[in-house]
C-alpha angles and dihedrals in degrees: 000000000000131000122256118235093263092051090048090053092049093047095045092048093047095050090046089051091052088054091054103049122089105211130063117251121258113268093250092056091046089055091049091050090049090055092046091049090056092055102026102157093054098040107035089104088068093065097083089054091051091048090052091054093068119049098213092046092046092052092050090045093052091050092048092046090051089049093053091051093045093047094050099037116090094021095096120231095318098096103019090111134011119246119256092268093050091048091051091049091049091049092048093047093047092047090054091051097043093048094048117109088243110027093185093056091042091053092048093047093048111026116192113250102176131131091305089071092052088057094058120114107281091215090057090051091047092052093042097250102108 
């Protein structure tokens, strides 16, 4: 089962947000993420609620979510959704991070550089800000 474009956006933004925050998540949230990571397709829609429960995570998530919409908007249909392979890689990567004992450290150790990164603003990449 593959993710739909909205689920891909949520998942990409959430993993990116985990990379950006400084502190580890509370144990209760880590356990929730672990459960979500084990059944990602069915539970990815819970990630925005989890992000909203922690101010620093929510702020990073909202920024990352805005970046995914900005990156993909205005580029036509080319990057609206990842191909099957990209979606599977995203799912696998996110599952590894979410099921880790410390998802924040896992995201920071192994940042996701999938198709979403290709879609970033080339000027930002050129000037080292993307």
